[in-house]
SEBAVEX-440829 format. One record per residue (C-alpha): residue number from 1; z, y, x; residue in three letters. Coordinates in steps of 0.5 Angstrom, whole numbers, always signed. Each point is the difference from the previous one (the first is absolute). Layout:
<sites>
NUM/Z/Y/X/ALA
...
</sites>
This chain:
<sites>
1/-72/-102/-26/UNK
2/+2/+7/-2/UNK
3/+2/+1/-8/UNK
4/-6/+4/-1/UNK
5/-5/-5/+2/UNK
6/+3/-6/-4/UNK
7/-2/-3/-7/UNK
8/+4/+3/-5/UNK
9/+5/-3/-3/UNK
10/-1/-5/-6/UNK
11/+3/+3/-7/UNK
12/+5/-4/-1/UNK
13/+3/+2/+6/UNK
14/+0/+7/-2/UNK
15/+3/-1/-6/UNK
16/+5/-4/+2/UNK
17/+1/+6/+5/UNK
18/+0/+5/-4/UNK
19/+5/-3/-5/UNK
20/+5/+0/+7/UNK
21/-1/+8/+1/UNK
22/-5/-2/+6/UNK
23/-6/+4/+0/UNK
24/-7/-3/+2/UNK
25/-3/+7/+3/UNK
26/+3/+6/+2/UNK
27/-4/+7/+1/UNK
28/+0/+5/+5/UNK
29/-4/+1/+7/UNK
30/-2/-7/+1/UNK
31/+2/-3/-7/UNK
32/-3/-6/-2/UNK
33/+2/-7/-3/UNK
34/+6/-4/+2/UNK
35/-2/-7/+3/UNK
36/+2/-6/-3/UNK
37/+4/-3/+6/UNK
38/+4/+7/-1/UNK
39/+2/-2/-7/UNK
40/+1/-7/+0/UNK
41/+6/+2/+6/UNK
42/+2/+6/-3/UNK
43/+1/-5/-7/UNK
44/+3/-6/+4/UNK
45/+5/+6/+3/UNK
46/+3/+1/-7/UNK
47/-1/-8/-1/UNK
48/-6/-1/-4/UNK
49/-6/-5/+2/UNK
50/-6/+3/+0/UNK
51/-4/-4/+5/UNK
52/-5/-2/-4/UNK
53/-4/+3/-6/UNK
54/+4/-6/-4/UNK
55/+6/+1/+4/UNK
56/-1/+7/-3/UNK
57/-2/-2/-7/UNK
58/+6/-4/-1/UNK
59/+5/+5/+3/UNK
60/-4/+5/-5/UNK
61/+1/-4/-6/UNK
62/+7/-1/+2/UNK
63/+2/+7/+1/UNK
64/-3/+1/-6/UNK
65/+4/-5/-5/UNK
66/+7/+2/+3/UNK
67/-2/+7/-1/UNK
68/-1/-2/-7/UNK
69/+6/-4/-1/UNK
70/+5/+5/+3/UNK
71/+5/+3/-6/UNK
72/+1/+6/+5/UNK
73/-2/+2/+7/UNK
74/+4/+0/+6/UNK
75/+2/+7/-1/UNK
76/-1/+5/-4/UNK
77/+1/+7/+3/UNK
78/+0/+7/-5/UNK
79/+1/+7/+1/UNK
80/+6/+3/-4/UNK
81/-2/+5/-5/UNK
82/-6/-4/-1/UNK
83/-2/-6/-6/UNK
84/-3/-6/+4/UNK
85/-5/-5/-4/UNK
86/+2/-7/+1/UNK
87/-5/-6/+0/UNK
88/+4/-5/-4/UNK
89/-1/-5/-6/UNK
90/+1/+4/-7/UNK
91/+6/-4/-2/UNK
92/+4/+0/+6/UNK
93/+7/+3/+0/UNK
94/+2/+5/+6/UNK
95/+6/+2/+3/UNK
96/+2/+4/+6/UNK
97/+7/-2/+3/UNK
98/+2/+6/+4/UNK
99/+2/+0/+8/UNK
100/+7/+2/-2/UNK
101/+1/-5/-6/UNK
102/-3/+3/-6/UNK
103/-5/-2/-4/UNK
104/-6/+3/-4/UNK
105/-3/-4/-5/UNK
106/-8/+2/-1/UNK
107/-3/+0/-7/UNK
108/-6/-5/-2/UNK
109/-6/+3/-1/UNK
110/-8/-2/+0/UNK
111/+0/+4/+7/UNK
112/+7/+0/+4/UNK
113/+3/+6/+4/UNK
114/+4/+1/+5/UNK
115/+3/+6/-2/UNK
116/+1/+7/+4/UNK
117/+7/+1/-1/UNK
118/+3/-6/+4/UNK
119/+5/+2/+6/UNK
120/-3/-1/+6/UNK
121/+1/-5/+4/UNK
122/-1/-7/+2/UNK
123/+0/-4/-6/UNK
124/-1/-7/-3/UNK
125/-5/-1/-6/UNK
126/+0/-6/-5/UNK
127/-5/-3/-4/UNK
128/+0/-5/-5/UNK
129/-7/-3/-3/UNK
130/-1/-7/-5/UNK
131/+6/-3/+4/UNK
132/+0/+1/+7/UNK
133/+2/+7/+4/UNK
134/-1/+3/+7/UNK
135/+4/+5/+4/UNK
136/-3/+6/+4/UNK
137/+2/+6/+4/UNK
138/+0/+5/-3/UNK
139/+0/+7/+4/UNK
140/+1/+7/-4/UNK
141/-2/+5/+6/UNK
142/+0/+8/-1/UNK
143/-6/+3/-1/UNK
144/+0/+4/+7/UNK
145/+3/+0/+6/UNK
146/+7/+5/+2/UNK
147/-3/+7/+2/UNK
148/+3/+3/+7/UNK
149/+5/+5/-2/UNK
150/-5/+6/+3/UNK
151/-5/+1/+6/UNK
152/+3/-1/+7/UNK
153/-2/-1/+6/UNK
154/+2/-5/+6/UNK
155/-1/-4/+6/UNK
156/-4/-6/+1/UNK
157/+2/-5/+5/UNK
158/+0/-6/+3/UNK
159/+8/-1/+1/UNK
160/-1/-5/+6/UNK
161/-3/+6/+4/UNK
162/+5/+5/-1/UNK
163/+6/-1/+5/UNK
164/+6/+4/+2/UNK
165/+6/-1/+5/UNK
166/+3/-5/-4/UNK
167/-5/-5/-2/UNK
168/-1/-7/+4/UNK
169/-8/+1/+1/UNK
170/-3/+2/-6/UNK
171/+2/+4/-6/UNK
172/+5/-3/-5/UNK
173/+4/+1/-6/UNK
174/+4/+5/+3/UNK
175/-5/+4/+3/UNK
176/-3/+0/-7/UNK
177/+6/+3/-4/UNK
178/+0/+5/+6/UNK
179/-7/+2/-1/UNK
180/+1/+1/-7/UNK
181/+6/+4/+1/UNK
182/-4/+5/+4/UNK
183/-6/+0/-3/UNK
184/+4/+1/-7/UNK
185/+5/+5/+2/UNK
186/-3/+3/+6/UNK
187/-7/+1/-2/UNK
188/+0/-1/-8/UNK
189/-4/-6/+0/UNK
190/+0/-4/-7/UNK
191/-1/-7/+3/UNK
192/-2/-5/+6/UNK
193/-5/-4/-1/UNK
194/+0/-7/+5/UNK
195/-4/-5/+2/UNK
196/+3/-8/-4/UNK
197/+6/-1/+3/UNK
198/-2/-8/-2/UNK
199/+3/-6/+3/UNK
200/-5/-2/+6/UNK
201/-1/-7/+3/UNK
202/+6/-2/+5/UNK
203/-6/-2/+5/UNK
204/+0/+3/+8/UNK
205/-5/+3/+1/UNK
206/+2/+3/-7/UNK
207/-6/+2/-5/UNK
208/+2/+8/+1/UNK
209/-4/+2/-6/UNK
210/+4/+1/-6/UNK
211/-6/-1/-5/UNK
212/+0/-8/+2/UNK
213/+8/-1/-2/UNK
214/+3/-7/+0/UNK
215/+3/+2/-7/UNK
216/+0/+7/-4/UNK
217/+6/-2/-4/UNK
218/+5/+2/+6/UNK
219/+0/+5/+5/UNK
220/+1/-2/+7/UNK
221/+6/+1/+4/UNK
222/-4/+2/+6/UNK
223/+1/+7/-3/UNK
224/+8/-1/+0/UNK
225/+4/+5/+3/UNK
226/+5/-4/+3/UNK
227/+5/+5/+1/UNK
228/+0/+1/-8/UNK
229/+2/-7/-1/UNK
230/+7/+1/-2/UNK
231/+3/-6/+4/UNK
232/-2/+3/+6/UNK
233/+6/+5/+0/UNK
234/+4/-7/+0/UNK
235/-3/-4/+6/UNK
236/+6/-2/+5/UNK
237/+0/-3/+7/UNK
238/-5/-3/+2/UNK
239/-5/+1/-6/UNK
240/+1/+8/+1/UNK
241/-2/-1/+7/UNK
242/-6/-4/-2/UNK
243/-2/+5/-4/UNK
244/+1/+6/+4/UNK
245/-4/-4/+5/UNK
246/-6/-1/-4/UNK
247/+1/+8/-2/UNK
248/-1/+1/+8/UNK
249/-6/-5/+0/UNK
250/-3/+4/-6/UNK
251/+1/+6/+3/UNK
252/-4/-2/+5/UNK
253/-6/-2/-5/UNK
254/+0/+6/-3/UNK
255/-1/+4/+6/UNK
256/-6/-5/+2/UNK
257/-3/+2/-6/UNK
258/+1/+7/+0/UNK
259/-4/+0/+7/UNK
260/-7/+2/+0/UNK
261/-5/-4/-4/UNK
262/+6/-5/-1/UNK
263/-1/-4/-6/UNK
264/+5/-3/-5/UNK
265/+2/-8/+2/UNK
266/+2/-2/-7/UNK
267/+2/-7/+3/UNK
268/+5/+3/+5/UNK
269/+4/+4/-5/UNK
270/+0/-6/-5/UNK
271/+3/-4/+6/UNK
272/+5/+5/+1/UNK
273/+2/+1/-7/UNK
274/+1/-7/-2/UNK
275/+4/-1/+6/UNK
276/+5/+5/-3/UNK
277/-1/-1/-7/UNK
278/+3/-7/+0/UNK
279/+5/+3/+4/UNK
280/+2/+4/-6/UNK
281/-1/-5/-5/UNK
282/+5/-4/+3/UNK
283/+5/+6/-2/UNK
284/+5/-1/-5/UNK
285/-2/+4/-6/UNK
286/+6/+4/-4/UNK
287/+0/-2/-8/UNK
288/-4/+5/-2/UNK
289/-6/-1/+5/UNK
290/+1/-7/-2/UNK
291/+0/+1/-7/UNK
292/-6/+5/+1/UNK
293/-5/-6/+4/UNK
294/+3/-5/-5/UNK
295/-3/+5/-6/UNK
296/-7/+1/+4/UNK
297/+0/-7/+0/UNK
298/+0/-2/-7/UNK
299/-5/+6/-1/UNK
300/-5/-3/+4/UNK
301/+1/-7/-1/UNK
302/-6/-4/+1/UNK
303/-4/+5/+2/UNK
304/+5/+1/+6/UNK
305/+2/-7/+1/UNK
306/-8/-3/+1/UNK
307/+0/+6/+5/UNK
308/+6/-1/+4/UNK
309/-3/-7/+0/UNK
310/-7/+1/+3/UNK
311/+3/+4/+5/UNK
312/+4/-5/+2/UNK
313/-5/-6/+0/UNK
314/-5/+5/+3/UNK
315/+6/+0/+6/UNK
316/+0/-8/+1/UNK
317/-8/-2/-2/UNK
318/-4/+7/+2/UNK
319/-2/+5/-5/UNK
320/-7/-3/-3/UNK
321/+3/-5/-5/UNK
322/-6/-3/-1/UNK
323/+2/-4/+6/UNK
324/+7/-1/-2/UNK
325/+2/-7/-2/UNK
326/-4/-3/-6/UNK
327/+7/+1/-4/UNK
328/+2/+7/+2/UNK
329/-8/+3/-2/UNK
330/+2/+2/-6/UNK
331/+8/+2/-3/UNK
332/+1/-4/-5/UNK
333/-3/-7/+6/UNK
334/+4/-6/+0/UNK
335/+3/+3/+7/UNK
336/+3/+6/-2/UNK
337/+6/-1/-2/UNK
338/+3/-4/+6/UNK
339/-4/+4/+4/UNK
340/+4/+7/-3/UNK
341/+7/-4/+1/UNK
342/-1/-1/+8/UNK
343/-3/+7/+0/UNK
344/+5/+3/-5/UNK
345/+4/+5/+6/UNK
346/-7/+3/+2/UNK
347/-2/+1/-8/UNK
348/+6/+3/-1/UNK
349/-1/+5/+6/UNK
350/-7/+2/-3/UNK
351/+3/+1/-6/UNK
352/+5/+5/+4/UNK
353/-6/+4/+3/UNK
354/-4/+1/-7/UNK
355/+7/+3/-2/UNK
356/+1/+4/+5/UNK
357/-8/+3/+0/UNK
358/+2/+1/-7/UNK
359/+6/+4/+1/UNK
360/-3/+5/+6/UNK
361/-6/+1/-5/UNK
362/+5/+2/-6/UNK
363/+3/+5/+5/UNK
364/-6/+3/+3/UNK
365/-3/+2/-7/UNK
366/+6/+3/-2/UNK
367/+0/+3/+6/UNK
368/-7/+4/-2/UNK
369/+3/+1/-7/UNK
370/+6/+4/+3/UNK
371/-5/+3/+4/UNK
372/-2/+4/-6/UNK
373/-7/-5/+0/UNK
374/-2/-1/-7/UNK
375/-4/-5/+1/UNK
376/+3/-4/+7/UNK
377/-3/-6/+3/UNK
378/-7/-2/-2/UNK
379/+0/-8/+1/UNK
380/-7/-3/+2/UNK
381/-2/-6/-3/UNK
382/-5/-4/+3/UNK
383/-6/-4/-3/UNK
384/+3/-7/+2/UNK
385/+3/-4/+4/UNK
386/-2/-5/+7/UNK
387/-1/-6/-2/UNK
388/+5/-4/+5/UNK
389/+6/+4/-2/UNK
390/+5/-1/-5/UNK
391/-3/+4/-7/UNK
392/-6/-6/+1/UNK
393/+5/-5/+1/UNK
394/+5/+2/-6/UNK
395/-6/+2/-4/UNK
396/-6/-5/+1/UNK
397/+0/-2/-7/UNK
398/-2/+7/-3/UNK
399/-5/+2/+7/UNK
400/-7/-2/+1/UNK
401/+1/-5/+7/UNK
402/-7/+0/+5/UNK
403/-2/+6/-4/UNK
404/+1/+7/+4/UNK
405/-1/+7/-3/UNK
406/-4/+5/+3/UNK
407/-6/+5/-2/UNK
408/-8/-1/-1/UNK
409/-5/+2/+4/UNK
410/-2/+9/-1/UNK
411/-3/+5/+3/UNK
412/+6/+1/+5/UNK
413/+1/-8/+2/UNK
414/-6/-4/-1/UNK
415/+4/-7/+2/UNK
416/+5/+1/-5/UNK
417/+8/+0/+2/UNK
418/+4/-7/+0/UNK
419/+8/+3/+0/UNK
420/+3/-7/+0/UNK
421/+5/+0/-6/UNK
422/+0/-4/-5/UNK
423/-1/+3/-7/UNK
424/+4/-1/-7/UNK
425/-3/-5/-4/UNK
426/-2/+4/-6/UNK
427/+1/-7/-5/UNK
428/+7/-2/+3/UNK
429/+3/+7/+0/UNK
430/-2/+0/-7/UNK
431/+3/-6/-1/UNK
432/+6/+2/+4/UNK
433/+1/+6/-5/UNK
434/-1/+4/+6/UNK
435/+7/-1/+1/UNK
436/-2/-1/+9/UNK
437/-4/+7/-1/UNK
438/+5/+4/-5/UNK
439/+6/-3/+6/UNK
440/-4/+2/+6/UNK
441/-1/+7/-3/UNK
442/+7/+1/-2/UNK
443/+3/-2/+7/UNK
444/-4/+5/+2/UNK
445/+0/+5/-4/UNK
446/+8/+1/+0/UNK
447/+1/+3/+6/UNK
448/-5/+5/-1/UNK
449/-2/+7/-4/UNK
450/-7/-2/+1/UNK
451/-4/-6/+1/UNK
452/-7/-1/+4/UNK
453/-5/-5/-2/UNK
454/-4/-2/+5/UNK
455/-7/-1/-2/UNK
456/+2/+1/-8/UNK
457/-7/-2/-2/UNK
458/+3/-7/+1/UNK
459/+4/+0/-6/UNK
460/-8/+0/-4/UNK
461/-4/-4/+5/UNK
462/+1/-3/+8/UNK
463/-6/-3/+4/UNK
464/+2/-7/+2/UNK
465/-2/-3/+6/UNK
466/-1/-8/+0/UNK
467/+3/-3/+6/UNK
468/-6/-2/+6/UNK
469/-4/+6/-4/UNK
470/-3/+7/+3/UNK
471/+3/+5/-5/UNK
472/-7/+2/-2/UNK
473/+1/-7/-4/UNK
474/+5/+2/-4/UNK
475/+1/+2/-8/UNK
476/+4/+4/-4/UNK
477/+5/-3/-4/UNK
478/+3/+4/-5/UNK
479/+8/+2/-3/UNK
480/+2/+1/-6/UNK
481/+1/+8/+2/UNK
482/+3/+1/-7/UNK
483/+5/-5/+1/UNK
484/+0/+2/+8/UNK
485/+2/+7/-2/UNK
486/+4/-1/-6/UNK
487/+5/-4/+5/UNK
488/+0/+6/+5/UNK
489/+1/+5/-5/UNK
490/+7/-4/-3/UNK
491/+3/-1/+8/UNK
492/-2/+7/+2/UNK
493/+3/+3/-7/UNK
494/+7/-5/+1/UNK
495/+0/+3/+7/UNK
496/-2/+7/-2/UNK
497/-6/-1/+5/UNK
498/-6/+4/+1/UNK
499/-6/-4/+3/UNK
500/-5/+3/+4/UNK
501/-7/-4/+1/UNK
502/-4/-1/+6/UNK
503/-7/+0/-3/UNK
504/-4/+2/+6/UNK
505/-6/-4/+1/UNK
506/-4/-4/-5/UNK
507/+2/+2/-7/UNK
508/-3/-4/-6/UNK
509/-2/+6/-5/UNK
510/+6/+1/-5/UNK
511/+6/-2/+4/UNK
512/+2/+6/+3/UNK
513/-1/+3/-7/UNK
514/+5/-6/-3/UNK
515/+5/+1/+5/UNK
516/+0/+8/-1/UNK
517/+1/-1/-7/UNK
518/+6/-6/+1/UNK
519/+3/+6/+5/UNK
520/-1/-4/+7/UNK
521/-2/+6/+4/UNK
522/-6/+0/+5/UNK
523/-1/+1/+8/UNK
524/-4/+6/+2/UNK
525/-2/+0/+7/UNK
526/-3/+6/+2/UNK
527/-6/-1/+4/UNK
528/-3/-5/-6/UNK
529/+1/+5/-5/UNK
530/-7/+3/-1/UNK
531/-5/+0/-6/UNK
532/-3/-7/+1/UNK
533/-3/+1/-7/UNK
534/-4/+6/+2/UNK
535/-2/+3/+6/UNK
536/+6/-3/+5/UNK
537/+3/+7/+0/UNK
538/+8/+1/+2/UNK
539/+3/+0/-5/UNK
540/+5/+6/-3/UNK
541/+6/-1/-1/UNK
542/+0/+1/-7/UNK
543/-4/-6/-1/UNK
544/+4/-4/+3/UNK
545/+4/-5/-5/UNK
546/+8/+2/-1/UNK
547/+2/-7/-1/UNK
548/+0/-2/+8/UNK
549/+4/+0/+7/UNK
550/-5/+5/+4/UNK
551/+0/-1/+8/UNK
552/-4/+2/+6/UNK
553/+0/-8/+2/UNK
554/+3/-7/+0/UNK
555/+3/-5/+4/UNK
556/-8/-4/+1/UNK
557/-3/+7/+0/UNK
558/+0/+5/+7/UNK
559/+5/+4/+0/UNK
560/-1/+8/-1/UNK
561/+0/+2/+7/UNK
562/-4/-6/+2/UNK
563/-6/+2/-5/UNK
564/+0/+8/+1/UNK
565/-1/-2/+8/UNK
566/-5/-5/-2/UNK
567/+5/-5/+5/UNK
568/-1/-5/-6/UNK
569/-8/-1/+1/UNK
570/+1/-1/+7/UNK
571/+6/-6/-1/UNK
572/-5/-3/-5/UNK
573/-5/+0/+6/UNK
574/+4/-2/+5/UNK
575/+2/-6/-4/UNK
576/-8/-2/-2/UNK
577/+2/+2/-8/UNK
578/-4/+6/-1/UNK
579/-7/-3/-5/UNK
580/-4/+6/+3/UNK
581/-1/+2/+7/UNK
582/+5/+5/+2/UNK
583/-4/+6/+1/UNK
584/-2/+0/-8/UNK
585/+8/-2/-2/UNK
586/+2/+6/+4/UNK
587/-5/+4/-4/UNK
588/+3/-2/-6/UNK
589/+6/+1/+2/UNK
590/-1/+7/+1/UNK
591/-4/+1/-5/UNK
592/+6/-2/-5/UNK
593/+4/+5/+4/UNK
594/-4/+6/-1/UNK
595/-1/-1/-8/UNK
596/+8/+0/+0/UNK
597/+1/+6/+4/UNK
598/-5/+4/-4/UNK
599/+3/-3/-7/UNK
600/+8/+2/+3/UNK
601/-3/+7/+3/UNK
602/-3/+2/-6/UNK
603/+6/-2/-4/UNK
604/+4/+5/+6/UNK
605/+4/-5/+3/UNK
606/-4/+1/+7/UNK
607/-2/+6/+3/UNK
608/-8/+0/+1/UNK
609/-1/-3/+7/UNK
610/+6/-4/+0/UNK
611/+0/-7/+1/UNK
612/+3/-5/-5/UNK
613/+7/-1/+0/UNK
614/+6/-4/-3/UNK
615/+4/+5/-4/UNK
616/-7/+2/-3/UNK
617/-1/-6/-2/UNK
618/+7/-2/-2/UNK
619/-1/+7/-4/UNK
620/-6/-2/-4/UNK
621/+3/-7/-2/UNK
622/+5/+4/-2/UNK
623/-4/+5/-5/UNK
624/-3/-7/-4/UNK
625/+4/-2/-5/UNK
626/+3/-6/+3/UNK
627/+6/-2/-3/UNK
628/+1/-2/+7/UNK
629/-1/+2/+7/UNK
630/+0/-4/+6/UNK
631/+2/+1/+7/UNK
632/-2/-4/+5/UNK
633/+6/+0/+4/UNK
634/-3/-1/+8/UNK
635/-4/+6/-3/UNK
636/+6/+4/+3/UNK
637/-1/-1/+6/UNK
638/-8/-1/+1/UNK
639/+0/-8/+1/UNK
640/-7/-2/+1/UNK
641/+0/-7/-1/UNK
642/+0/-4/-7/UNK
643/+5/-4/-1/UNK
644/-5/-6/-2/UNK
645/-7/+0/+1/UNK
646/-4/-5/-4/UNK
647/-5/-4/+3/UNK
648/+5/-1/+5/UNK
649/+5/-6/+2/UNK
650/+2/+0/+8/UNK
651/-5/+5/+2/UNK
652/+5/+6/-3/UNK
653/+7/-1/+0/UNK
654/+1/+1/-8/UNK
655/+7/+0/-4/UNK
656/+3/+2/+8/UNK
657/+0/+7/+1/UNK
658/+6/+5/+1/UNK
659/-2/+7/-3/UNK
660/-2/+3/+6/UNK
661/-3/+8/+2/UNK
662/-6/+1/+2/UNK
663/+0/-2/+6/UNK
664/+3/-7/-2/UNK
665/+6/+1/+2/UNK
666/+6/-2/-5/UNK
667/+4/+5/-4/UNK
668/+6/-3/-4/UNK
669/+3/+2/-6/UNK
670/+4/+6/+3/UNK
671/-6/+3/+3/UNK
672/-5/+0/-7/UNK
673/+7/+3/-3/UNK
674/-2/+5/+6/UNK
675/-6/+2/-1/UNK
676/-3/+6/-2/UNK
677/-5/-3/-4/UNK
678/+5/-3/-5/UNK
679/+2/+6/-2/UNK
680/-6/+3/+0/UNK
681/-3/-5/-5/UNK
682/+7/+0/-4/UNK
683/-1/+7/-1/UNK
684/-7/+0/-2/UNK
685/+0/-6/-5/UNK
686/+6/+2/-3/UNK
687/-4/+6/-3/UNK
688/-2/-1/-7/UNK
689/-6/-2/-1/UNK
690/-4/-2/-7/UNK
691/+3/-5/-4/UNK
</sites>
């Protein structure tokens, strides 16, 4: 029975859901009350029994009693410079144990306050009252996130799609360093924004989407430049011969990918690279290299151990840990210690792989900065992880099992969306002092000049879809946004990293304003910038928000060439994705282009009667106050194909397309550097605009 036709949930269930941050209704197109079946399933994923009104009532009473009995919440997040009230007994004694070993005694009083002059960091709050004591994590965060060094422009790219004459069938970290050096030193670009480089599932065929990774904490070794591993120079004898044969096979694979209408074969690339890396792992390391590796191992600690162990176990038992022997399905399982001994060599290999990727990420960001880029690399943090992967196994105590993140029905998708990604449990995350979230941010930000957070609205709420339910029968679950933003601010501050939030689509009122107040930049796509509160007219450049990354497109949208030609409508028609008849969609697309043509002509960016051009559109972006202007790299050669077409799976080659020209012929990095459009756009965007 559809959710909107179900009877309203009992009052006890609604109250219990509210206590755990679960909304019982949602607004907007198709807005409605959430059914009892959904609420029960979502609460069960948090370990809360609510199958009957009696169970719901007992669980609510238990929850309230636990809250009353607590002297402190599990985690307290405050902003430096603000005095923050604590709800504790009047006679409680409070002390702050600082992360550097110092201590602060807080004065007693009828109301207790965390002072505003505590140092930034992750401390411990200690409370004593009536002979009982309690401890809580105390996070002191900066008021705002780091600012950008100034206005700049740069390229948006999917790394795998940018091949050179040296890569092994897909773009790699060596290509990234080369791209950054060319864009920075040659064109004056300030940044390169990437797709997520997270580790993918080691299955064949693999899931090519960088937004459904096995781990967000570690990057994927498929991105390694084999020849840049220092031990490559010391291969001798049979190992050298084997490596050279693999290089020749890689050259043939690269030529195949660079053929007309060819696709990137990630699995074939990884087979070659894995064989080469196993050869390199056997090469003895010098004492300096070995010391560097040991330091990396110590620094990564338990996170690295679990990641490497999961990969070794996946080689033995398959990549879906839900089907492993029962004693291995949890990182603290009874058979884990024995399995780790038996697989010690493979665990060590995967630790070493993580180190190699880390080393090349360091080199890529260094290359970007040395090329004069004020920002350098902008890494992308996906909204979640694959339910069968390494992070879902390692973090199952703080992720909601049997739940997928998605989106509710809206005006553009009446069926809603199910992304298949397990979300953080807000209750478990708080109990853990937000440590897993902080560690993730720390890892992704440390080699970045800025960090892009996919679906940044998820710091406030996420649409949870229980297993077996359609996306229309999901529910919004709320997070402690003050805590999520505070942890983000602290980790970004420590890394010196600015943050860009992908805030496209349905955004709850007040969210963009709160993000802006904390210094999180938004994302503005030209085609969506209209006066939606008024007559829907094109939004003039002086009304754009300054705190944003302004672009013409993203990886999920039509390329600029396709939008200008109308090819994006025809493609969706061929795949049966249009919501209206083809003629009607074409008329709407033509009207949109006409609006923009008139706007650009009125601003002197086009001559009367001249069709829309890419330089004119980018000229409009330059005229906005946006702090960052992003150029979709395939726009340089007029590639009409989107990298990803939402709503498709095997009907379209998502995430497998090399950058190509308008005729579908792949273009290498050298070819991109030689195109006249690169220097033309660089000159245009280097011209000072408003700030």
